[in-house]
C-alpha positions as CSV (number, residue, x, y, z in Angstrom):
1,M,21.5,-0.9,-22.1
2,S,17.9,0.1,-23.0
3,E,16.0,2.6,-20.8
4,P,12.0,2.2,-19.6
5,D,9.6,3.8,-22.0
6,E,7.5,4.7,-19.1
7,P,8.0,6.5,-16.2
8,R,8.6,3.9,-13.3
9,T,10.2,5.9,-11.0
10,A,10.2,6.6,-7.5
11,A,8.1,10.0,-6.2
12,V,9.3,13.1,-4.9
13,P,6.0,14.2,-3.1
14,T,4.4,17.3,-2.5
15,Q,3.2,18.4,1.0
16,K,-0.8,18.6,0.6
17,P,-3.0,19.7,3.5
18,A,-3.4,17.3,6.6
19,G,-6.0,14.4,5.3
20,E,-4.3,14.4,1.9
21,E,-2.4,11.4,0.3
22,P,1.0,13.1,-1.1
23,T,0.8,13.8,-4.7
24,P,3.8,12.1,-6.5
25,K,6.0,13.9,-8.9
26,R,8.4,11.9,-11.2
27,L,11.9,11.6,-11.5
28,P,13.4,10.8,-14.4
29,P,13.2,7.8,-15.9
30,G,15.5,4.5,-14.5
31,R,15.3,6.1,-10.4
32,Q,13.5,2.7,-9.7
33,G,14.5,2.7,-6.0
34,G,17.9,1.2,-7.6
35,G,20.7,3.0,-9.0
36,P,23.4,5.7,-7.2
37,P,21.5,7.0,-4.0
38,W,22.9,10.6,-5.0
39,A,20.1,11.1,-8.0
40,G,17.9,11.6,-4.8
41,A,15.1,9.2,-4.7
42,G,11.3,10.6,-3.0
43,M,10.6,9.8,0.4
44,P,6.9,9.7,1.8
45,A,5.7,12.9,3.1
46,E,6.0,13.0,6.7
47,K,2.2,13.6,8.0
48,S,1.3,14.1,11.7
49,M,0.1,11.1,13.5
50,N,-2.9,10.5,14.8
51,F,-2.6,8.6,17.6
52,G,-5.8,8.2,19.3
53,P,-7.3,6.4,15.8
54,S,-4.7,4.3,15.0
55,A,-4.2,2.9,18.4
56,R,-7.4,1.7,18.6
57,R,-7.6,0.5,15.3
58,L,-3.9,-1.5,16.4
59,L,-6.1,-3.1,19.2
60,G,-8.8,-4.1,17.5
61,R,-6.5,-6.3,15.5
62,L,-7.3,-8.6,18.9
63,R,-10.8,-9.1,18.5
64,S,-10.4,-12.5,16.7
65,H,-9.0,-13.9,20.1
66,R,-12.1,-12.7,22.9
67,L,-11.6,-15.9,24.3
68,H,-7.7,-15.8,25.1
69,L,-8.3,-12.0,26.3
70,A,-11.0,-13.0,28.7
71,A,-8.9,-15.7,30.2
72,I,-5.8,-13.1,30.1
73,I,-8.5,-10.4,31.7
74,T,-9.4,-13.1,34.1
75,L,-5.7,-14.3,35.2
76,A,-4.8,-10.8,35.3
77,V,-7.8,-10.0,38.0
78,V,-7.0,-12.7,39.9
79,S,-3.0,-12.3,40.1
80,V,-3.3,-8.7,40.5
81,G,-6.1,-9.3,43.6
82,F,-3.6,-11.6,45.1
83,S,-0.7,-9.1,44.8
84,V,-2.8,-6.4,46.2
85,A,-3.8,-8.6,49.1
86,G,-0.2,-8.9,50.2
87,P,0.4,-5.8,51.8
88,K,-2.6,-6.0,53.8
89,I,-1.8,-9.4,55.5
90,L,1.8,-8.4,55.6
91,G,0.2,-5.3,57.3
92,H,-1.2,-7.6,59.8
93,A,1.9,-9.4,60.6
94,T,3.5,-6.5,61.4
95,D,0.9,-5.7,63.7
96,L,1.3,-9.1,65.8
97,I,5.2,-8.5,65.8
98,F,4.8,-4.6,67.2
99,N,1.9,-6.3,69.6
100,G,4.4,-8.9,71.3
101,V,6.8,-6.6,71.7
102,I,4.8,-3.6,73.5
103,G,2.7,-6.7,75.3
104,R,6.0,-8.2,76.9
105,Q,7.0,-5.0,78.1
106,L,3.6,-4.5,80.4
107,P,3.1,-6.3,83.8
108,A,1.9,-9.4,83.5
109,G,-1.6,-10.1,84.9
110,T,-3.2,-7.0,83.6
111,T,-5.9,-6.2,81.5
112,P,-5.1,-4.5,78.5
113,E,-7.7,-1.7,79.8
114,Q,-5.3,-1.5,83.3
115,A,-2.5,-0.8,81.0
116,V,-4.3,2.0,79.3
117,A,-5.8,3.5,82.7
118,A,-1.6,3.3,84.3
119,A,-0.7,5.2,80.8
120,R,-3.0,8.1,81.0
121,A,-2.6,8.1,85.0
122,S,1.5,8.4,84.3
123,G,0.6,11.3,81.7
124,N,1.8,9.6,78.9
125,D,-1.3,10.2,76.8
126,S,0.1,9.6,73.2
127,F,1.0,5.9,74.0
128,A,-2.3,5.2,75.5
129,D,-4.3,6.4,72.5
130,M,-1.6,4.4,70.6
131,L,-2.3,1.2,73.3
132,A,-6.3,1.4,73.0
133,R,-5.8,0.6,69.1
134,M,-3.8,-2.2,69.2
135,D,-4.8,-6.4,70.3
136,V,-1.7,-6.8,73.3
137,I,-2.3,-8.8,76.0
138,P,0.3,-8.1,79.4
139,G,3.5,-9.9,79.7
140,V,2.7,-12.2,76.6
141,G,5.7,-12.1,73.8
142,I,5.6,-12.4,70.0
143,D,3.0,-15.1,68.8
144,F,5.1,-17.0,66.5
145,S,1.9,-19.9,65.7
146,A,-0.4,-17.0,64.5
147,L,2.4,-14.8,62.7
148,S,4.0,-18.3,61.1
149,R,0.5,-18.9,59.7
150,V,0.3,-15.1,58.2
151,L,3.4,-15.3,57.0
152,L,2.8,-18.8,54.9
153,L,-0.8,-17.5,53.5
154,A,1.5,-14.5,52.2
155,L,3.7,-16.2,50.5
156,G,1.2,-18.5,48.7
157,L,-0.7,-15.4,47.4
158,Y,2.4,-14.3,46.4
159,L,3.4,-17.6,44.5
160,A,-0.4,-18.1,43.4
161,A,-0.2,-14.1,41.6
162,S,3.1,-15.2,40.0
163,V,1.7,-18.6,38.7
164,L,-1.0,-16.8,37.1
165,S,1.0,-14.1,36.0
166,W,3.7,-16.3,34.3
167,W,0.2,-18.1,32.6
168,Q,-1.4,-14.8,31.5
169,G,1.8,-13.7,29.8
170,W,2.3,-17.0,27.9
171,L,-1.4,-16.7,26.6
172,L,-0.8,-12.9,25.5
173,N,2.3,-13.8,23.7
174,G,0.3,-16.5,21.9
175,V,-2.3,-13.8,21.0
176,V,0.3,-10.9,20.2
177,Q,2.3,-13.2,17.5
178,R,-0.4,-14.5,16.2
179,T,-1.9,-11.4,15.5
180,V,1.0,-10.0,14.0
181,L,1.2,-13.2,12.0
182,R,-2.2,-12.2,10.3
183,L,-0.7,-8.8,9.9
184,R,2.6,-9.9,7.8
185,A,0.2,-12.0,5.4
186,E,-2.6,-9.3,5.3
187,V,0.5,-7.3,4.4
188,E,1.8,-10.0,1.5
189,E,-1.8,-10.4,0.3
190,K,-1.9,-6.4,-0.1
191,L,1.2,-6.3,-2.1
192,N,0.1,-8.7,-4.2
193,R,-3.7,-6.7,-4.8
194,L,-1.8,-3.0,-5.2
195,P,-1.4,-1.7,-9.0
196,L,2.0,-1.1,-10.3
197,P,1.9,2.6,-10.3
198,Y,1.9,2.1,-6.4
199,F,5.4,0.3,-6.5
200,D,6.1,3.3,-9.0
201,R,5.9,6.0,-6.7
202,Q,7.3,4.0,-3.4
203,P,11.6,3.5,-2.8
204,R,12.0,0.1,-2.3
205,G,13.9,0.3,0.7
206,E,11.2,2.2,2.2
207,L,8.7,0.2,1.5
208,L,11.1,-2.7,2.5
209,S,11.3,-0.9,5.7
210,R,7.5,-1.0,6.5
211,V,7.0,-4.6,6.0
212,T,9.7,-5.4,7.7
213,N,11.3,-3.2,10.4
214,D,7.9,-1.6,11.2
215,I,6.1,-4.9,11.8
216,D,8.6,-5.9,14.0
217,N,8.5,-2.8,15.9
218,I,4.4,-2.8,16.3
219,S,5.3,-6.8,17.7
220,T,8.1,-5.9,20.1
221,S,5.5,-3.1,21.7
222,L,2.7,-5.2,21.7
223,Q,4.1,-7.8,23.4
224,Q,6.4,-5.3,26.2
225,T,3.6,-3.0,26.9
226,L,0.3,-5.2,26.6
227,S,0.8,-7.0,29.7
228,Q,2.1,-4.4,31.3
229,L,-0.5,-2.0,30.3
230,L,-3.5,-4.0,31.6
231,T,-1.7,-5.4,35.3
232,S,-0.4,-1.8,35.7
233,L,-4.3,-0.6,35.3
234,L,-5.7,-3.3,37.7
235,T,-3.0,-3.0,40.2
236,V,-4.0,1.2,40.1
237,V,-7.9,0.1,40.3
238,G,-7.2,-2.0,43.2
239,V,-4.6,-0.5,45.4
240,L,-6.9,2.9,45.1
241,G,-9.6,0.6,46.7
242,V,-7.7,-1.0,49.3
243,M,-6.1,2.7,50.2
244,F,-9.2,4.3,50.8
245,W,-10.2,0.9,52.9
246,I,-8.0,1.7,55.1
247,S,-7.1,5.3,55.3
248,P,-9.1,7.8,53.2
249,L,-7.3,10.4,54.3
250,L,-3.7,9.0,53.5
251,A,-5.3,7.9,49.5
252,L,-6.2,11.3,49.1
253,V,-2.5,12.5,50.0
254,A,-1.8,9.5,47.9
255,L,-4.3,11.0,44.7
256,V,-2.1,14.4,44.7
257,A,0.4,12.2,42.9
258,V,-1.8,11.1,40.0
259,P,-3.1,14.4,38.6
260,L,0.5,16.1,38.7
261,S,2.1,12.9,37.0
262,V,-0.5,13.1,34.0
263,L,0.5,16.6,33.2
264,V,3.9,16.1,33.4
265,T,3.7,12.5,31.2
266,Q,1.5,14.3,29.0
267,R,3.9,17.3,28.2
268,I,6.6,15.0,27.8
269,A,5.0,12.6,25.7
270,K,3.1,15.3,23.1
271,R,7.2,16.5,22.5
272,S,8.2,12.7,21.8
273,Q,5.5,11.8,19.4
274,Q,7.1,13.7,16.5
275,Q,10.2,12.7,17.3
276,F,9.3,9.0,17.0
277,I,7.7,10.0,13.5
278,A,10.8,11.4,12.8
279,Q,13.1,8.1,13.7
280,W,11.0,5.4,11.9
281,K,10.8,8.0,8.4
282,H,14.5,8.6,8.7
283,T,14.9,4.7,9.3
284,G,12.9,4.1,5.9
285,E,15.0,6.9,3.8
286,L,17.9,5.1,5.1
287,N,17.0,1.8,4.1
288,G,16.7,2.9,1.0
289,Q,19.7,4.9,0.4
290,I,21.4,1.8,1.6
291,E,19.4,-0.6,-0.8
292,E,20.2,1.7,-3.5
293,A,23.9,2.0,-3.0
294,Y,24.2,-2.0,-2.8
295,T,22.1,-2.3,-5.8
296,G,24.2,0.1,-7.7
297,H,27.3,-0.6,-5.9
298,E,29.6,-1.5,-9.3
299,L,28.4,2.1,-10.6
300,V,29.7,3.7,-7.5
301,K,32.9,2.1,-8.2
302,V,32.9,2.5,-11.6
303,F,32.5,6.6,-11.5
304,G,34.6,7.3,-8.1
305,R,31.4,8.5,-6.2
306,Q,31.9,6.4,-2.9
307,R,32.9,9.8,-1.0
308,E,29.2,11.0,-2.4
309,V,27.3,7.8,-1.3
310,E,28.8,8.2,2.4
311,A,28.6,11.8,2.6
312,A,24.9,10.7,1.6
313,F,24.6,8.1,4.0
314,N,26.0,9.9,6.6
315,A,23.8,13.0,6.4
316,K,20.7,10.6,6.9
317,N,22.4,9.0,9.4
318,E,23.2,12.2,11.1
319,E,19.4,13.1,11.0
320,L,18.3,9.7,12.4
321,F,20.7,10.0,15.3
322,R,19.0,13.3,16.1
323,A,15.6,12.0,15.7
324,S,16.6,8.7,17.4
325,F,18.2,10.4,20.5
326,G,15.8,13.1,21.1
327,A,12.6,10.4,20.9
328,Q,14.3,8.3,23.2
329,F,16.2,11.0,25.5
330,I,13.1,13.1,25.8
331,S,10.9,10.0,26.0
332,G,13.3,8.8,29.1
333,I,12.7,11.6,31.0
334,I,9.2,10.6,31.8
335,M,10.3,7.6,34.1
336,P,12.9,9.7,37.0
337,S,10.1,12.4,36.7
338,M,7.6,10.1,38.0
339,M,9.8,8.7,40.3
340,F,10.3,12.1,41.8
341,I,7.0,12.4,42.5
342,G,6.6,9.1,43.8
343,N,9.5,10.2,46.2
344,L,7.3,13.3,47.3
345,S,4.1,11.2,47.5
346,Y,6.3,8.5,50.1
347,V,7.6,10.9,52.2
348,A,3.8,12.9,52.6
349,I,2.2,9.4,53.4
350,A,5.3,8.3,55.9
351,V,5.0,11.6,57.7
352,V,0.9,11.9,58.1
353,G,0.6,7.8,58.6
354,G,3.7,8.6,61.4
355,L,1.2,11.5,63.1
356,R,-2.3,9.0,62.6
357,V,-0.1,6.4,64.5
358,A,1.2,8.2,67.4
359,S,-2.1,9.4,67.9
360,G,-4.0,6.0,68.3
361,A,-5.9,6.4,64.8
362,M,-4.3,4.0,62.6
363,S,-2.2,0.9,63.7
364,L,1.5,0.5,62.8
365,G,0.7,-2.1,60.9
366,D,-2.1,-0.5,58.4
367,V,0.4,2.4,57.9
368,Q,3.2,-0.5,56.7
369,A,0.8,-1.8,54.5
370,F,-0.3,1.9,53.3
371,I,3.5,3.0,52.5
372,Q,3.8,-0.4,50.3
373,Y,0.5,0.0,48.6
374,S,1.8,3.6,47.8
375,R,4.7,2.4,46.1
376,Q,2.5,-0.2,44.2
377,F,0.2,2.7,43.4
378,T,2.9,5.0,42.0
379,Q,4.8,1.9,40.1
380,P,2.1,1.2,37.8
381,L,1.9,5.2,37.1
382,T,5.5,5.2,37.0
383,Q,5.5,2.0,34.7
384,L,2.7,3.5,32.6
385,A,4.8,6.5,31.7
386,S,7.7,4.4,31.1
387,M,6.0,2.6,28.4
388,A,4.6,5.7,26.3
389,N,7.9,6.1,24.2
390,L,6.9,2.4,23.0
391,L,3.8,3.3,22.9
392,Q,4.6,6.0,20.3
393,S,6.9,4.0,18.6
394,G,4.6,1.0,18.5
395,V,1.7,3.1,17.0
396,A,3.7,5.1,14.8
397,S,5.2,1.9,13.1
398,A,1.2,0.4,12.6
399,E,0.6,4.1,10.9
400,R,2.8,3.4,8.5
401,V,2.0,0.2,7.8
402,F,-1.8,0.5,7.9
403,A,-0.9,3.0,5.4
404,V,-0.1,0.3,3.1
405,L,-3.0,-1.8,4.4
406,D,-5.0,1.4,2.8
407,A,-3.7,2.3,-0.3
408,D,-5.9,2.0,-3.0
409,E,-5.7,-1.5,-4.5
410,Q,-6.5,-2.5,-8.3
411,S,-9.7,-2.9,-9.9
412,P,-11.0,-6.6,-8.9
413,D,-11.5,-8.9,-11.5
414,P,-15.3,-9.4,-13.1
415,V,-17.5,-11.4,-11.0
416,Q,-18.4,-13.3,-13.8
417,P,-15.2,-13.2,-15.7
418,A,-15.1,-13.7,-19.7
419,R,-12.7,-16.3,-21.2
420,V,-11.0,-17.4,-24.2
421,V,-12.6,-20.4,-26.1
422,D,-10.4,-20.7,-29.0
423,P,-7.0,-19.3,-28.4
424,H,-4.8,-18.2,-31.4
425,G,-2.9,-14.4,-30.2
426,R,-5.0,-12.2,-32.3
427,V,-4.3,-9.0,-29.9
428,E,-6.4,-6.0,-31.6
429,F,-5.7,-2.2,-30.0
430,E,-9.3,-0.1,-30.6
431,H,-9.0,3.5,-30.1
432,V,-6.3,3.5,-27.1
433,S,-5.6,6.4,-24.7
434,F,-3.3,6.4,-21.9
435,R,-1.3,8.7,-19.7
436,Y,0.7,8.4,-16.4
437,E,-0.5,11.8,-15.3
438,P,-3.3,13.5,-16.3
439,D,-2.0,16.8,-17.5
440,K,0.6,14.9,-19.5
441,P,-0.5,12.8,-22.8
442,L,1.6,9.6,-23.6
443,I,-0.9,7.8,-25.9
444,D,-3.5,8.6,-27.7
445,D,-6.0,7.0,-30.0
446,L,-4.1,4.3,-30.9
447,S,-5.4,1.2,-32.7
448,L,-3.3,-1.5,-34.5
449,V,-3.7,-5.4,-35.0
450,A,-1.6,-7.9,-34.1
451,E,-2.2,-11.5,-35.9
452,P,-1.7,-14.8,-34.8
453,G,1.4,-16.4,-35.6
454,H,2.7,-12.8,-36.4
455,T,5.6,-11.0,-34.7
456,V,5.1,-7.2,-34.0
457,A,7.8,-5.4,-33.6
458,I,7.9,-2.2,-31.5
459,V,10.9,0.5,-31.7
460,G,11.2,4.1,-31.8
461,P,13.6,6.5,-29.4
462,T,13.4,6.2,-25.9
463,G,10.0,7.4,-23.9
464,A,8.2,6.6,-27.0
465,G,5.9,4.9,-25.3
466,K,6.9,0.8,-26.5
467,T,7.1,-0.9,-23.1
468,T,4.0,1.3,-22.0
469,L,2.2,-0.5,-24.9
470,V,3.3,-4.0,-23.4
471,N,2.3,-2.9,-20.5
472,L,-1.2,-2.3,-21.5
473,V,-1.7,-5.7,-22.8
474,M,-0.6,-7.5,-19.4
475,R,-3.3,-5.0,-17.5
476,F,-0.3,-3.7,-15.3
477,Y,-2.1,-0.1,-15.8
478,E,-5.7,0.8,-16.8
479,L,-6.6,2.8,-20.1
480,D,-8.3,6.1,-20.0
481,A,-10.2,5.2,-23.0
482,G,-10.8,3.0,-25.7
483,R,-10.2,-1.2,-25.6
484,I,-7.7,-4.0,-26.2
485,T,-9.0,-7.5,-26.9
486,L,-7.2,-11.0,-27.3
487,D,-8.7,-13.3,-29.3
488,G,-12.0,-10.8,-29.8
489,V,-12.1,-11.0,-26.0
490,D,-11.8,-7.5,-23.8
491,I,-9.3,-8.0,-21.5
492,T,-10.9,-5.8,-18.8
493,T,-13.4,-8.6,-18.8
494,M,-11.1,-11.7,-18.0
495,R,-9.4,-12.6,-15.0
496,R,-5.8,-11.1,-14.4
497,D,-4.4,-14.4,-13.9
498,D,-6.1,-16.0,-16.8
499,L,-5.2,-13.1,-19.2
500,R,-1.1,-13.6,-17.9
501,G,-1.5,-16.8,-17.6
502,R,-1.6,-16.7,-21.7
503,I,1.5,-14.0,-22.0
504,G,5.0,-15.2,-21.6
505,M,7.3,-12.1,-21.5
506,V,11.0,-12.2,-21.5
507,L,12.6,-8.6,-19.7
508,Q,15.9,-7.1,-20.3
509,D,16.2,-6.9,-16.7
510,T,16.5,-10.7,-15.7
511,W,15.1,-12.3,-13.0
512,L,16.2,-15.5,-11.4
513,F,15.9,-16.9,-7.6
514,G,17.8,-18.4,-5.1
515,G,17.1,-22.0,-6.3
516,T,18.4,-24.3,-9.1
517,I,18.3,-24.1,-12.6
518,R,15.5,-26.5,-12.9
519,D,13.4,-24.7,-10.6
520,N,13.8,-21.6,-12.0
521,I,13.1,-23.1,-15.6
522,A,9.8,-24.8,-13.7
523,Y,8.9,-21.4,-12.4
524,G,6.9,-20.8,-15.8
525,R,4.8,-23.9,-15.6
526,P,5.2,-26.1,-11.7
527,D,3.3,-29.0,-12.7
528,A,5.8,-29.6,-15.9
529,T,7.2,-32.7,-15.7
530,E,11.4,-33.6,-16.3
531,E,11.0,-34.3,-19.6
532,E,8.9,-30.8,-20.4
533,I,11.9,-28.8,-18.7
534,L,14.7,-30.9,-20.5
535,A,12.7,-30.2,-24.2
536,A,12.7,-26.7,-23.2
537,A,15.9,-26.1,-21.9
538,R,17.4,-27.9,-25.5
539,A,15.2,-25.5,-27.9
540,T,16.3,-22.8,-26.3
541,F,20.1,-23.6,-25.8
542,V,20.1,-23.7,-21.7
543,D,21.2,-27.5,-22.4
544,R,24.4,-26.7,-23.9
545,F,25.4,-24.6,-21.3
546,V,23.7,-26.7,-18.3
547,R,26.1,-30.4,-19.4
548,S,29.0,-28.7,-18.3
549,L,28.5,-27.5,-15.1
550,P,29.3,-30.3,-12.4
551,D,26.0,-30.3,-10.8
552,G,23.8,-30.1,-14.2
553,Y,20.1,-28.8,-13.7
554,D,20.8,-29.5,-9.6
555,T,23.6,-26.0,-9.7
556,V,22.0,-23.6,-7.1
557,I,21.8,-20.2,-8.3
558,D,22.1,-17.1,-5.7
559,E,19.7,-14.3,-5.3
560,E,21.8,-12.6,-7.5
561,G,22.5,-15.0,-10.4
562,S,26.2,-14.0,-10.1
563,N,27.5,-17.7,-10.9
564,V,25.7,-17.5,-14.3
565,S,26.8,-14.9,-16.8
566,A,24.2,-12.5,-18.0
567,G,23.5,-14.5,-21.3
568,E,22.8,-17.4,-19.7
569,K,20.1,-16.2,-17.4
570,Q,18.7,-14.7,-20.3
571,L,18.6,-18.1,-21.7
572,I,17.1,-19.5,-18.6
573,T,14.6,-16.9,-18.4
574,I,13.4,-17.5,-22.5
575,A,13.1,-21.9,-21.5
576,R,11.4,-20.5,-18.1
577,A,8.4,-18.5,-20.9
578,F,9.0,-21.2,-23.5
579,L,7.7,-24.5,-21.0
580,A,5.1,-21.9,-20.0
581,E,3.6,-22.8,-23.8
582,P,1.8,-18.6,-23.8
583,S,-0.1,-18.1,-26.8
584,L,1.1,-14.3,-27.2
585,L,4.8,-13.7,-26.2
586,I,6.0,-10.5,-25.2
587,L,10.2,-10.1,-26.0
588,D,11.0,-6.6,-24.1
589,E,14.8,-5.7,-25.0
590,A,16.1,-9.3,-24.7
591,T,19.3,-9.1,-26.4
592,S,20.7,-5.5,-25.5
593,S,23.5,-6.7,-22.6
594,V,24.9,-9.5,-24.0
595,D,28.0,-9.9,-26.8
596,T,27.2,-11.0,-30.3
597,R,27.8,-15.0,-30.1
598,T,25.4,-15.3,-27.0
599,E,23.2,-12.7,-29.3
600,V,22.9,-15.0,-32.0
601,L,21.7,-18.2,-29.4
602,L,19.1,-15.7,-27.8
603,Q,18.2,-14.6,-31.7
604,R,18.3,-18.8,-32.6
605,A,16.0,-19.2,-29.1
606,M,13.9,-16.7,-29.4
607,A,13.0,-17.7,-33.2
608,A,12.0,-21.4,-31.8
609,L,9.8,-19.7,-29.1
610,R,8.1,-17.5,-31.4
611,S,7.3,-20.1,-33.5
612,D,3.4,-20.1,-33.9
613,R,2.9,-17.3,-31.4
614,T,2.4,-13.6,-31.8
615,S,4.9,-11.8,-30.3
616,F,5.3,-8.1,-29.8
617,V,9.2,-7.3,-29.8
618,I,10.5,-4.3,-28.1
619,A,13.8,-3.5,-30.1
620,H,16.8,-0.8,-30.1
621,R,19.0,-3.2,-32.0
622,L,17.0,-2.5,-35.6
623,S,19.2,-5.7,-36.8
624,T,17.1,-8.3,-34.4
625,I,13.9,-7.5,-36.0
626,R,14.4,-7.2,-39.6
627,D,12.4,-10.3,-40.3
628,A,9.5,-9.3,-38.2
629,D,6.2,-9.3,-40.1
630,L,5.1,-5.9,-38.5
631,I,7.0,-3.2,-37.5
632,L,5.7,-0.2,-35.7
633,M,7.5,3.1,-35.4
634,M,6.6,5.1,-32.3
635,E,7.0,8.8,-31.4
636,N,5.5,10.3,-28.3
637,G,2.8,7.6,-27.9
638,R,1.6,7.5,-31.3
639,I,2.1,4.9,-34.1
640,V,4.1,7.0,-36.7
641,E,4.4,4.5,-39.3
642,Q,3.9,0.8,-40.0
643,G,5.4,-2.1,-42.4
644,T,7.7,-4.6,-43.0
645,H,11.2,-4.0,-42.8
646,E,11.9,-3.0,-46.6
647,Q,8.7,-1.0,-46.6
648,L,9.7,1.3,-44.1
649,L,13.0,1.8,-45.6
650,A,11.7,2.5,-48.8
651,A,9.1,5.3,-47.3
652,H,12.3,7.3,-46.4
653,G,10.7,8.1,-42.6
654,A,11.6,8.1,-39.6
655,Y,12.4,4.2,-39.5
656,H,14.7,4.9,-42.4
657,Q,16.6,7.4,-40.4
658,L,16.6,5.4,-36.8
659,Y,18.0,3.0,-39.0
660,R,20.8,4.7,-40.8
661,S,21.6,6.5,-37.5
662,Q,22.5,2.4,-36.3
663,F,24.7,2.2,-38.9
664,T,26.8,5.0,-39.9
665,G,28.0,5.9,-36.7
666,A,26.0,8.9,-36.7
667,A,22.8,10.3,-37.3
668,V,22.0,12.1,-41.2
669,D,20.3,15.0,-41.3
670,D,17.1,14.1,-44.0
671,E,17.6,17.4,-45.3
672,S,21.5,16.6,-46.7
673,D,22.1,16.7,-50.3
674,D,24.5,14.6,-50.3
675,P,23.4,11.0,-52.4
676,A,26.3,8.9,-50.3
677,A,24.7,10.0,-47.0
678,T,21.2,9.1,-48.5
679,A,22.4,5.3,-48.8
680,V,21.3,2.6,-46.3
681,P,24.1,0.6,-45.3
682,Q,23.1,-3.4,-44.9
683,P,24.6,-5.0,-42.4
684,A,25.8,-8.1,-41.8
685,S,23.0,-10.9,-41.9
686,I,22.7,-12.9,-38.5
């Protein structure tokens, strides 16, 4: 199996100053996210998370739902208002009960003023002060009629608050899910606009983790935190206002816990922040390793490297465990810390409130309401603190997704694109220069012409630039200098879709999606009729093996294509290209992984496919391109020889040496004096 010529690889980042993107270092060819994981695919460098801007950017994505957000805030305000009013009303109920209990103990027929005077006369000044603040009728017990009205009012308020809270949560859920839906769509659209070099630098498992796991985590974080965050903040404001209304002194006692809570939360959250960054970084890396091990499962078995794979997995899994444990444990300390501070505040309020009741400065119902308010005040603070881990995790995931959305896109198509009016398939390279890395030249000042209907074969050693050449024709990469024209039109002035719609490509690595054989063939032209699909299948010898299948063209191919052979998969991809009717055809080592008999069928199919089309054929098996109209011999990004098969053999140059190395069993030194060594063997014709 041949290797790709351009270094389409994962990237190993180097550390740069904060705010700069990591500079990728390319690994040897072939490391594209697949293959055994011990080869060490690189991962994105860890960047310190800027929580504030990332959180504001994430919340800013909700702005398109302004009306819904206004309704959510309104419902939250009314719901919290009802909830805040509840303890004050229940405090009044407590006063009714307490007043009734005390009133029954006083002599009937006396006035409240007389009862207070009698208490002072007996030396019970504290009871007298308390009695003076109470609304009692001596000799009369609990007013159950008034008590029932108060309790029904409290019940109605709490019920209304619950209904409004449920309604608010329903609206918020819709806003969050639509926001995440749009985010997924933006990421998908962004991936389609990213240039191929971006994917060269990103391990597939890491990129998939950002697109799936991180977006799911954003959804979970927004869903669980936004509603709680809104109600908690409103509750703090509402409760604080009522607390100052009831007793400024007790309110100040309760407020002492706030700066202490904020300080503790900040100290703990700062330590957990980096742990959450590491957690999601290691999650992406572990996904990359699993994806590599799964893709290269057969190679792992063949070379007996299961233990190495398990060791690499266990090491990364252990790193993820440590980061996850640290993140969750450290952030989990916030909740018990807040509860401890809240309990201290509760004790202080109970003591001071009891003294105030005894002195007659407050009623028992107000103290009871204030204690409830102190719980309501500390509870949202505790909830806000407990949400710190979710917020940290969600914003860390958002930053990873934003990194994808912020990646440099491919250059936009021209506003007024040029079109090929009379397509023939003539391709011309005019002084083309290209390099993957600025300091490593690959193709310099290359010029060539592929005439319409001709077959141009590109041969040369691995890394010579063969696949790079056709990738430039497809505009997968942009040129550093020069230009490429298709039928006289500069391809940079054309829309990419228009350019690629005129090109058919059959790769060494076949790609079939989960669907029927008919659907896979029609992928090249979705609007093709049944007759056109069958004609393409017959012309490319697909029909021969499909007829032997029980379901024929309705046979469903799984995502891995494991229910058809390698040669049959290649024939299907050729039929797909045939159906598209391209004016330019690119065949990239399309027969390298099949047996000789299947190769004969593939050669016939490709001969039919190349008929009346300009074709670029990349080949390592020189026997497959002997009939090409033009053969380009490439070395180090340059065309060192060109001509027909017979002309290049007669020249006794690089092509002659490469040809002999394939058919004599070993490379032969050009300077050998042995006449037999210079004889060119003739392989059996195909």
